[in-house]
All heavy atoms as a GROMACS GRO file, in nm:
protein
  453
    1MET      N    1  -2.513   0.409  17.217
    1MET     CA    2  -2.540   0.308  17.124
    1MET      C    3  -2.481   0.177  17.166
    1MET      O    4  -2.369   0.177  17.218
    1MET     CB    5  -2.470   0.349  16.989
    1MET     CG    6  -2.478   0.248  16.872
    1MET     SD    7  -2.392   0.273  16.723
    1MET     CE    8  -2.462   0.420  16.678
    2ILE      N    9  -2.574   0.074  17.149
    2ILE     CA   10  -2.519  -0.062  17.190
    2ILE      C   11  -2.498  -0.125  17.051
    2ILE      O   12  -2.583  -0.137  16.971
    2ILE     CB   13  -2.641  -0.137  17.266
    2ILE    CG1   14  -2.657  -0.049  17.401
    2ILE    CG2   15  -2.605  -0.272  17.295
    2ILE    CD1   16  -2.764  -0.099  17.482
    3ILE      N   17  -2.387  -0.194  17.050
    3ILE     CA   18  -2.358  -0.285  16.932
    3ILE      C   19  -2.318  -0.432  16.979
    3ILE      O   20  -2.277  -0.442  17.109
    3ILE     CB   21  -2.231  -0.219  16.857
    3ILE    CG1   22  -2.109  -0.221  16.949
    3ILE    CG2   23  -2.273  -0.090  16.793
    3ILE    CD1   24  -1.968  -0.173  16.858
    4PHE      N   25  -2.345  -0.523  16.894
    4PHE     CA   26  -2.332  -0.661  16.941
    4PHE      C   27  -2.226  -0.731  16.847
    4PHE      O   28  -2.207  -0.683  16.727
    4PHE     CB   29  -2.459  -0.736  16.923
    4PHE     CG   30  -2.567  -0.669  17.005
    4PHE    CD1   31  -2.653  -0.588  16.973
    4PHE    CD2   32  -2.573  -0.705  17.137
    4PHE    CE1   33  -2.750  -0.532  17.046
    4PHE    CE2   34  -2.672  -0.652  17.228
    4PHE     CZ   35  -2.755  -0.562  17.177
    5HIS      N   36  -2.164  -0.841  16.897
    5HIS     CA   37  -2.063  -0.919  16.820
    5HIS      C   38  -2.080  -1.060  16.862
    5HIS      O   39  -2.086  -1.085  16.976
    5HIS     CB   40  -1.918  -0.862  16.856
    5HIS     CG   41  -1.807  -0.947  16.800
    5HIS    ND1   42  -1.781  -0.938  16.666
    5HIS    CD2   43  -1.733  -1.047  16.852
    5HIS    CE1   44  -1.687  -1.009  16.640
    5HIS    NE2   45  -1.652  -1.085  16.743
    6GLY      N   46  -2.078  -1.148  16.767
    6GLY     CA   47  -2.096  -1.287  16.799
    6GLY      C   48  -1.970  -1.360  16.774
    6GLY      O   49  -1.902  -1.330  16.663
    7SER      N   50  -1.920  -1.443  16.859
    7SER     CA   51  -1.799  -1.509  16.850
    7SER      C   52  -1.793  -1.644  16.919
    7SER      O   53  -1.895  -1.668  16.996
    7SER     CB   54  -1.683  -1.417  16.912
    7SER     OG   55  -1.561  -1.466  16.900
    8ASP      N   56  -1.691  -1.717  16.915
    8ASP     CA   57  -1.673  -1.844  16.984
    8ASP      C   58  -1.598  -1.817  17.115
    8ASP      O   59  -1.561  -1.922  17.173
    8ASP     CB   60  -1.602  -1.947  16.892
    8ASP     CG   61  -1.467  -1.908  16.846
    8ASP    OD1   62  -1.430  -1.781  16.856
    8ASP    OD2   63  -1.385  -1.991  16.810
    9ARG      N   64  -1.571  -1.697  17.134
    9ARG     CA   65  -1.480  -1.668  17.266
    9ARG      C   66  -1.534  -1.525  17.310
    9ARG      O   67  -1.574  -1.437  17.232
    9ARG     CB   68  -1.347  -1.674  17.252
    9ARG     CG   69  -1.297  -1.575  17.146
    9ARG     CD   70  -1.162  -1.583  17.096
    9ARG     NE   71  -1.166  -1.693  16.989
    9ARG     CZ   72  -1.079  -1.751  16.911
    9ARG    NH1   73  -0.953  -1.712  16.941
    9ARG    NH2   74  -1.102  -1.848  16.839
   10GLU      N   75  -1.506  -1.510  17.439
   10GLU     CA   76  -1.539  -1.380  17.501
   10GLU      C   77  -1.432  -1.276  17.438
   10GLU      O   78  -1.321  -1.303  17.456
   10GLU     CB   79  -1.540  -1.382  17.642
   10GLU     CG   80  -1.583  -1.243  17.715
   10GLU     CD   81  -1.577  -1.257  17.866
   10GLU    OE1   82  -1.549  -1.354  17.916
   10GLU    OE2   83  -1.613  -1.166  17.930
   11ILE      N   84  -1.479  -1.164  17.391
   11ILE     CA   85  -1.398  -1.048  17.346
   11ILE      C   86  -1.390  -0.940  17.451
   11ILE      O   87  -1.483  -0.878  17.473
   11ILE     CB   88  -1.442  -0.993  17.208
   11ILE    CG1   89  -1.470  -1.103  17.107
   11ILE    CG2   90  -1.340  -0.895  17.155
   11ILE    CD1   91  -1.342  -1.186  17.077
   12VAL      N   92  -1.265  -0.928  17.510
   12VAL     CA   93  -1.241  -0.822  17.613
   12VAL      C   94  -1.216  -0.682  17.531
   12VAL      O   95  -1.262  -0.576  17.561
   12VAL     CB   96  -1.150  -0.852  17.714
   12VAL    CG1   97  -1.121  -0.735  17.806
   12VAL    CG2   98  -1.194  -0.979  17.782
   13ARG      N   99  -1.114  -0.704  17.442
   13ARG     CA  100  -1.090  -0.585  17.364
   13ARG      C  101  -1.081  -0.628  17.207
   13ARG      O  102  -1.011  -0.718  17.180
   13ARG     CB  103  -0.935  -0.544  17.395
   13ARG     CG  104  -0.938  -0.425  17.495
   13ARG     CD  105  -0.788  -0.375  17.517
   13ARG     NE  106  -0.786  -0.360  17.661
   13ARG     CZ  107  -0.696  -0.384  17.749
   13ARG    NH1  108  -0.588  -0.456  17.692
   13ARG    NH2  109  -0.700  -0.358  17.870
   14PRO      N  110  -1.145  -0.560  17.126
   14PRO     CA  111  -1.154  -0.596  16.991
   14PRO      C  112  -1.008  -0.579  16.934
   14PRO      O  113  -0.944  -0.490  16.966
   14PRO     CB  114  -1.243  -0.487  16.920
   14PRO     CG  115  -1.335  -0.446  17.031
   14PRO     CD  116  -1.259  -0.462  17.158
   15ASP      N  117  -0.979  -0.673  16.839
   15ASP     CA  118  -0.852  -0.678  16.789
   15ASP      C  119  -0.850  -0.709  16.638
   15ASP      O  120  -0.877  -0.829  16.614
   15ASP     CB  121  -0.753  -0.774  16.858
   15ASP     CG  122  -0.620  -0.800  16.802
   15ASP    OD1  123  -0.573  -0.720  16.715
   15ASP    OD2  124  -0.546  -0.888  16.851
   16ILE      N  125  -0.833  -0.617  16.544
   16ILE     CA  126  -0.847  -0.654  16.402
   16ILE      C  127  -0.709  -0.725  16.352
   16ILE      O  128  -0.715  -0.775  16.253
   16ILE     CB  129  -0.872  -0.529  16.318
   16ILE    CG1  130  -0.767  -0.417  16.322
   16ILE    CG2  131  -1.005  -0.486  16.350
   16ILE    CD1  132  -0.782  -0.320  16.223
   17LEU      N  133  -0.602  -0.725  16.426
   17LEU     CA  134  -0.482  -0.777  16.389
   17LEU      C  135  -0.502  -0.928  16.363
   17LEU      O  136  -0.418  -0.991  16.292
   17LEU     CB  137  -0.366  -0.755  16.471
   17LEU     CG  138  -0.329  -0.603  16.473
   17LEU    CD1  139  -0.214  -0.582  16.592
   17LEU    CD2  140  -0.278  -0.547  16.345
   18HIS      N  141  -0.577  -0.994  16.450
   18HIS     CA  142  -0.609  -1.141  16.445
   18HIS      C  143  -0.730  -1.182  16.366
   18HIS      O  144  -0.778  -1.295  16.398
   18HIS     CB  145  -0.606  -1.188  16.595
   18HIS     CG  146  -0.462  -1.174  16.644
   18HIS    ND1  147  -0.438  -1.068  16.728
   18HIS    CD2  148  -0.353  -1.247  16.648
   18HIS    CE1  149  -0.314  -1.083  16.771
   18HIS    NE2  150  -0.266  -1.182  16.722
   19SER      N  151  -0.796  -1.096  16.296
   19SER     CA  152  -0.914  -1.132  16.218
   19SER      C  153  -0.882  -1.214  16.102
   19SER      O  154  -0.762  -1.213  16.042
   19SER     CB  155  -0.996  -1.012  16.180
   19SER     OG  156  -0.927  -0.932  16.095
   20ARG      N  157  -0.985  -1.274  16.050
   20ARG     CA  158  -0.958  -1.366  15.924
   20ARG      C  159  -0.972  -1.283  15.801
   20ARG      O  160  -1.050  -1.187  15.781
   20ARG     CB  161  -1.064  -1.474  15.931
   20ARG     CG  162  -1.054  -1.568  16.044
   20ARG     CD  163  -1.168  -1.665  16.052
   20ARG     NE  164  -1.289  -1.596  16.066
   20ARG     CZ  165  -1.412  -1.644  16.015
   20ARG    NH1  166  -1.423  -1.744  15.950
   20ARG    NH2  167  -1.522  -1.574  16.038
   21ARG      N  168  -0.880  -1.307  15.701
   21ARG     CA  169  -0.893  -1.238  15.582
   21ARG      C  170  -0.984  -1.274  15.481
   21ARG      O  171  -1.015  -1.204  15.384
   21ARG     CB  172  -0.738  -1.237  15.526
   21ARG     CG  173  -0.631  -1.182  15.607
   21ARG     CD  174  -0.509  -1.182  15.536
   21ARG     NE  175  -0.391  -1.117  15.599
   21ARG     CZ  176  -0.369  -1.042  15.704
   21ARG    NH1  177  -0.474  -1.000  15.748
   21ARG    NH2  178  -0.258  -1.002  15.741
   22GLU      N  179  -1.032  -1.408  15.499
   22GLU     CA  180  -1.116  -1.452  15.385
   22GLU      C  181  -1.258  -1.437  15.408
   22GLU      O  182  -1.352  -1.506  15.340
   22GLU     CB  183  -1.089  -1.604  15.379
   22GLU     CG  184  -1.138  -1.691  15.489
   22GLU     CD  185  -1.048  -1.705  15.608
   22GLU    OE1  186  -0.930  -1.648  15.607
   22GLU    OE2  187  -1.068  -1.764  15.713
   23VAL      N  188  -1.316  -1.353  15.494
   23VAL     CA  189  -1.445  -1.316  15.521
   23VAL      C  190  -1.496  -1.223  15.421
   23VAL      O  191  -1.420  -1.153  15.349
   23VAL     CB  192  -1.463  -1.273  15.668
   23VAL    CG1  193  -1.444  -1.386  15.770
   23VAL    CG2  194  -1.380  -1.159  15.698
   24ASP      N  195  -1.623  -1.199  15.418
   24ASP     CA  196  -1.700  -1.118  15.321
   24ASP      C  197  -1.637  -0.993  15.293
   24ASP      O  198  -1.613  -0.945  15.177
   24ASP     CB  199  -1.844  -1.113  15.345
   24ASP     CG  200  -1.916  -1.241  15.339
   24ASP    OD1  201  -1.858  -1.342  15.276
   24ASP    OD2  202  -2.024  -1.241  15.398
   25PHE      N  203  -1.611  -0.907  15.389
   25PHE     CA  204  -1.569  -0.773  15.391
   25PHE      C  205  -1.425  -0.750  15.423
   25PHE      O  206  -1.389  -0.635  15.444
   25PHE     CB  207  -1.668  -0.681  15.467
   25PHE     CG  208  -1.814  -0.680  15.420
   25PHE    CD1  209  -1.894  -0.763  15.506
   25PHE    CD2  210  -1.855  -0.638  15.305
   25PHE    CE1  211  -2.023  -0.772  15.465
   25PHE    CE2  212  -1.982  -0.656  15.276
   25PHE     CZ  213  -2.080  -0.711  15.360
   26GLY      N  214  -1.346  -0.855  15.435
   26GLY     CA  215  -1.212  -0.848  15.464
   26GLY      C  216  -1.179  -0.841  15.612
   26GLY      O  217  -1.265  -0.853  15.701
   27VAL      N  218  -1.056  -0.790  15.640
   27VAL     CA  219  -1.019  -0.786  15.778
   27VAL      C  220  -1.090  -0.678  15.858
   27VAL      O  221  -1.116  -0.565  15.803
   27VAL     CB  222  -0.861  -0.745  15.776
   27VAL    CG1  223  -0.812  -0.726  15.918
   27VAL    CG2  224  -0.776  -0.861  15.718
   28GLY      N  225  -1.122  -0.711  15.983
   28GLY     CA  226  -1.194  -0.611  16.051
   28GLY      C  227  -1.258  -0.686  16.185
   28GLY      O  228  -1.257  -0.810  16.193
   29PHE      N  229  -1.325  -0.597  16.256
   29PHE     CA  230  -1.394  -0.655  16.372
   29PHE      C  231  -1.538  -0.622  16.342
   29PHE      O  232  -1.594  -0.499  16.345
   29PHE     CB  233  -1.351  -0.583  16.509
   29PHE     CG  234  -1.421  -0.635  16.633
   29PHE    CD1  235  -1.378  -0.752  16.677
   29PHE    CD2  236  -1.534  -0.577  16.690
   29PHE    CE1  237  -1.425  -0.811  16.794
   29PHE    CE2  238  -1.582  -0.628  16.798
   29PHE     CZ  239  -1.539  -0.745  16.857
   30TYR      N  240  -1.623  -0.718  16.316
   30TYR     CA  241  -1.759  -0.697  16.270
   30TYR      C  242  -1.864  -0.681  16.387
   30TYR      O  243  -1.863  -0.763  16.480
   30TYR     CB  244  -1.810  -0.825  16.182
   30TYR     CG  245  -1.740  -0.832  16.060
   30TYR    CD1  246  -1.638  -0.922  16.034
   30TYR    CD2  247  -1.767  -0.747  15.947
   30TYR    CE1  248  -1.559  -0.929  15.919
   30TYR    CE2  249  -1.692  -0.755  15.829
   30TYR     CZ  250  -1.578  -0.851  15.810
   30TYR     OH  251  -1.512  -0.851  15.716
   31THR      N  252  -1.946  -0.595  16.388
   31THR     CA  253  -2.054  -0.577  16.484
   31THR      C  254  -2.181  -0.548  16.399
   31THR      O  255  -2.186  -0.528  16.294
   31THR     CB  256  -2.011  -0.454  16.575
   31THR    OG1  257  -2.021  -0.331  16.495
   31THR    CG2  258  -1.878  -0.462  16.649
   32THR      N  259  -2.289  -0.549  16.502
   32THR     CA  260  -2.423  -0.532  16.443
   32THR      C  261  -2.504  -0.456  16.555
   32THR      O  262  -2.482  -0.462  16.671
   32THR     CB  263  -2.501  -0.653  16.402
   32THR    OG1  264  -2.619  -0.628  16.351
   32THR    CG2  265  -2.495  -0.756  16.520
   33LEU      N  266  -2.607  -0.384  16.508
   33LEU     CA  267  -2.704  -0.312  16.592
   33LEU      C  268  -2.802  -0.417  16.646
   33LEU      O  269  -2.881  -0.382  16.729
   33LEU     CB  270  -2.761  -0.190  16.534
   33LEU     CG  271  -2.660  -0.084  16.502
   33LEU    CD1  272  -2.733   0.033  16.418
   33LEU    CD2  273  -2.607  -0.017  16.628
   34ILE      N  274  -2.820  -0.527  16.571
   34ILE     CA  275  -2.920  -0.627  16.593
   34ILE      C  276  -2.870  -0.736  16.687
   34ILE      O  277  -2.785  -0.828  16.635
   34ILE     CB  278  -2.977  -0.667  16.456
   34ILE    CG1  279  -3.018  -0.551  16.383
   34ILE    CG2  280  -3.087  -0.774  16.485
   34ILE    CD1  281  -3.038  -0.579  16.230
   35GLU      N  282  -2.912  -0.752  16.798
   35GLU     CA  283  -2.881  -0.860  16.887
   35GLU      C  284  -2.898  -0.994  16.835
   35GLU      O  285  -2.827  -1.092  16.840
   35GLU     CB  286  -2.940  -0.852  17.024
   35GLU     CG  287  -2.887  -0.944  17.122
   35GLU     CD  288  -2.961  -0.924  17.254
   35GLU    OE1  289  -3.058  -0.844  17.275
   35GLU    OE2  290  -2.896  -0.990  17.353
   36GLU      N  291  -3.020  -1.016  16.769
   36GLU     CA  292  -3.045  -1.142  16.708
   36GLU      C  293  -2.954  -1.188  16.601
   36GLU      O  294  -2.927  -1.300  16.593
   36GLU     CB  295  -3.191  -1.148  16.669
   36GLU     CG  296  -3.256  -1.278  16.630
   36GLU     CD  297  -3.251  -1.369  16.751
   36GLU    OE1  298  -3.276  -1.335  16.855
   36GLU    OE2  299  -3.238  -1.508  16.725
   37GLN      N  300  -2.906  -1.087  16.538
   37GLN     CA  301  -2.805  -1.126  16.428
   37GLN      C  302  -2.680  -1.183  16.483
   37GLN      O  303  -2.623  -1.261  16.434
   37GLN     CB  304  -2.777  -0.999  16.339
   37GLN     CG  305  -2.697  -1.014  16.218
   37GLN     CD  306  -2.688  -0.898  16.139
   37GLN    OE1  307  -2.680  -0.786  16.196
   37GLN    NE2  308  -2.682  -0.907  16.005
   38ALA      N  309  -2.635  -1.116  16.581
   38ALA     CA  310  -2.516  -1.169  16.664
   38ALA      C  311  -2.537  -1.318  16.724
   38ALA      O  312  -2.451  -1.389  16.715
   38ALA     CB  313  -2.479  -1.078  16.773
   39LYS      N  314  -2.669  -1.324  16.766
   39LYS     CA  315  -2.694  -1.469  16.829
   39LYS      C  316  -2.688  -1.571  16.707
   39LYS      O  317  -2.643  -1.672  16.717
   39LYS     CB  318  -2.830  -1.462  16.898
   39LYS     CG  319  -2.829  -1.393  17.028
   39LYS     CD  320  -2.964  -1.382  17.078
   39LYS     CE  321  -2.967  -1.310  17.226
   39LYS     NZ  322  -3.111  -1.310  17.276
   40ASN      N  323  -2.739  -1.529  16.600
   40ASN     CA  324  -2.742  -1.623  16.476
   40ASN      C  325  -2.609  -1.654  16.440
   40ASN      O  326  -2.564  -1.772  16.403
   40ASN     CB  327  -2.818  -1.563  16.361
   40ASN     CG  328  -2.955  -1.564  16.391
   40ASN    OD1  329  -3.026  -1.650  16.451
   40ASN    ND2  330  -3.035  -1.478  16.312
   41TRP      N  331  -2.498  -1.565  16.450
   41TRP     CA  332  -2.368  -1.588  16.412
   41TRP      C  333  -2.303  -1.699  16.519
   41TRP      O  334  -2.240  -1.772  16.481
   41TRP     CB  335  -2.294  -1.459  16.415
   41TRP     CG  336  -2.149  -1.484  16.370
   41TRP    CD1  337  -2.036  -1.469  16.453
   41TRP    CD2  338  -2.101  -1.501  16.248
   41TRP    NE1  339  -1.935  -1.496  16.380
   41TRP    CE2  340  -1.972  -1.507  16.247
   41TRP    CE3  341  -2.156  -1.507  16.122
   41TRP    CZ2  342  -1.873  -1.532  16.143
   41TRP    CZ3  343  -2.091  -1.522  16.016
   41TRP    CH2  344  -1.938  -1.544  16.019
   42CYS      N  345  -2.343  -1.676  16.645
   42CYS     CA  346  -2.299  -1.782  16.742
   42CYS      C  347  -2.351  -1.912  16.719
   42CYS      O  348  -2.280  -2.011  16.753
   42CYS     CB  349  -2.344  -1.727  16.879
   42CYS     SG  350  -2.254  -1.582  16.941
   43ARG      N  351  -2.471  -1.926  16.658
   43ARG     CA  352  -2.519  -2.060  16.637
   43ARG      C  353  -2.428  -2.149  16.531
   43ARG      O  354  -2.420  -2.264  16.548
   43ARG     CB  355  -2.669  -2.058  16.580
   43ARG     CG  356  -2.760  -2.007  16.695
   43ARG     CD  357  -2.907  -2.005  16.646
   43ARG     NE  358  -2.988  -1.958  16.754
   43ARG     CZ  359  -3.041  -1.824  16.756
   43ARG    NH1  360  -3.018  -1.738  16.647
   43ARG    NH2  361  -3.118  -1.792  16.839
   44LYS      N  362  -2.356  -2.079  16.455
   44LYS     CA  363  -2.274  -2.132  16.370
   44LYS      C  364  -2.159  -2.196  16.448
   44LYS      O  365  -2.113  -2.322  16.421
   44LYS     CB  366  -2.205  -2.025  16.265
   44LYS     CG  367  -2.099  -2.063  16.186
   44LYS     CD  368  -2.057  -1.968  16.106
   44LYS     CE  369  -1.888  -1.963  16.090
   44LYS     NZ  370  -1.845  -1.854  16.018
   45PHE      N  371  -2.112  -2.147  16.553
   45PHE     CA  372  -2.007  -2.195  16.626
   45PHE      C  373  -2.056  -2.318  16.715
   45PHE      O  374  -1.987  -2.410  16.729
   45PHE     CB  375  -1.930  -2.082  16.725
   45PHE     CG  376  -1.876  -1.970  16.650
   45PHE    CD1  377  -1.930  -1.838  16.659
   45PHE    CD2  378  -1.772  -1.988  16.567
   45PHE    CE1  379  -1.871  -1.739  16.574
   45PHE    CE2  380  -1.703  -1.894  16.493
   45PHE     CZ  381  -1.765  -1.759  16.511
   46ILE      N  382  -2.179  -2.291  16.774
   46ILE     CA  383  -2.235  -2.401  16.845
   46ILE      C  384  -2.263  -2.522  16.762
   46ILE      O  385  -2.227  -2.632  16.824
   46ILE     CB  386  -2.364  -2.347  16.910
   46ILE    CG1  387  -2.334  -2.225  17.016
   46ILE    CG2  388  -2.441  -2.459  16.983
   46ILE    CD1  389  -2.456  -2.148  17.058
   47ARG      N  390  -2.288  -2.511  16.644
   47ARG     CA  391  -2.316  -2.642  16.554
   47ARG      C  392  -2.180  -2.704  16.544
   47ARG      O  393  -2.178  -2.817  16.512
   47ARG     CB  394  -2.371  -2.582  16.413
   47ARG     CG  395  -2.519  -2.573  16.425
   47ARG     CD  396  -2.575  -2.559  16.282
   47ARG     NE  397  -2.508  -2.456  16.205
   47ARG     CZ  398  -2.552  -2.330  16.187
   47ARG    NH1  399  -2.662  -2.294  16.272
   47ARG    NH2  400  -2.491  -2.244  16.096
   48LYS      N  401  -2.065  -2.636  16.549
   48LYS     CA  402  -1.942  -2.694  16.533
   48LYS      C  403  -1.880  -2.742  16.673
   48LYS      O  404  -1.772  -2.779  16.680
   48LYS     CB  405  -1.834  -2.595  16.472
   48LYS     CG  406  -1.877  -2.562  16.342
   48LYS     CD  407  -1.770  -2.456  16.278
   48LYS     CE  408  -1.812  -2.433  16.134
   48LYS     NZ  409  -1.707  -2.328  16.076
   49GLY      N  410  -1.966  -2.743  16.770
   49GLY     CA  411  -1.927  -2.801  16.908
   49GLY      C  412  -1.853  -2.696  16.988
   49GLY      O  413  -1.803  -2.723  17.099
   50LYS      N  414  -1.849  -2.559  16.945
   50LYS     CA  415  -1.787  -2.453  17.028
   50LYS      C  416  -1.888  -2.383  17.112
   50LYS      O  417  -2.015  -2.402  17.090
   50LYS     CB  418  -1.719  -2.364  16.927
   50LYS     CG  419  -1.600  -2.418  16.854
   50LYS     CD  420  -1.542  -2.324  16.765
   50LYS     CE  421  -1.426  -2.392  16.679
   50LYS     NZ  422  -1.345  -2.277  16.609
   51GLN      N  423  -1.845  -2.292  17.198
   51GLN     CA  424  -1.935  -2.206  17.267
   51GLN      C  425  -1.961  -2.083  17.178
   51GLN      O  426  -1.888  -2.053  17.091
   51GLN     CB  427  -1.869  -2.158  17.392
   51GLN     CG  428  -1.871  -2.274  17.505
   51GLN     CD  429  -1.818  -2.220  17.640
   51GLN    OE1  430  -1.709  -2.172  17.648
   51GLN    NE2  431  -1.898  -2.219  17.732
   52GLY      N  432  -2.066  -2.019  17.217
   52GLY     CA  433  -2.107  -1.898  17.152
   52GLY      C  434  -2.109  -1.783  17.242
   52GLY      O  435  -2.169  -1.801  17.357
   53PHE      N  436  -2.058  -1.668  17.211
   53PHE     CA  437  -2.075  -1.548  17.300
   53PHE      C  438  -2.131  -1.427  17.221
   53PHE      O  439  -2.075  -1.397  17.110
   53PHE     CB  440  -1.931  -1.517  17.357
   53PHE     CG  441  -1.876  -1.615  17.455
   53PHE    CD1  442  -1.788  -1.723  17.394
   53PHE    CD2  443  -1.890  -1.618  17.589
   53PHE    CE1  444  -1.745  -1.820  17.484
   53PHE    CE2  445  -1.842  -1.700  17.678
   53PHE     CZ  446  -1.773  -1.813  17.620
   54VAL      N  447  -2.205  -1.355  17.285
   54VAL     CA  448  -2.260  -1.225  17.214
   54VAL      C  449  -2.212  -1.122  17.319
   54VAL      O  450  -2.223  -1.118  17.436
   54VAL     CB  451  -2.416  -1.222  17.221
   54VAL    CG1  452  -2.457  -1.090  17.166
   54VAL    CG2  453  -2.465  -1.332  17.126
   0.00000   0.00000   0.00000
């Protein structure tokens, strides 16, 4: 199974200890089976002038 994660930085090891508490489903490391969904998440960071990583 391949899963995707969109972020403003490269994630080597997922870490839920540093996740944000105010997101929709609470603390966690969010992934998706849909690559395009992860890319869309990255666009949010790119609009803010950051890099996006899938």
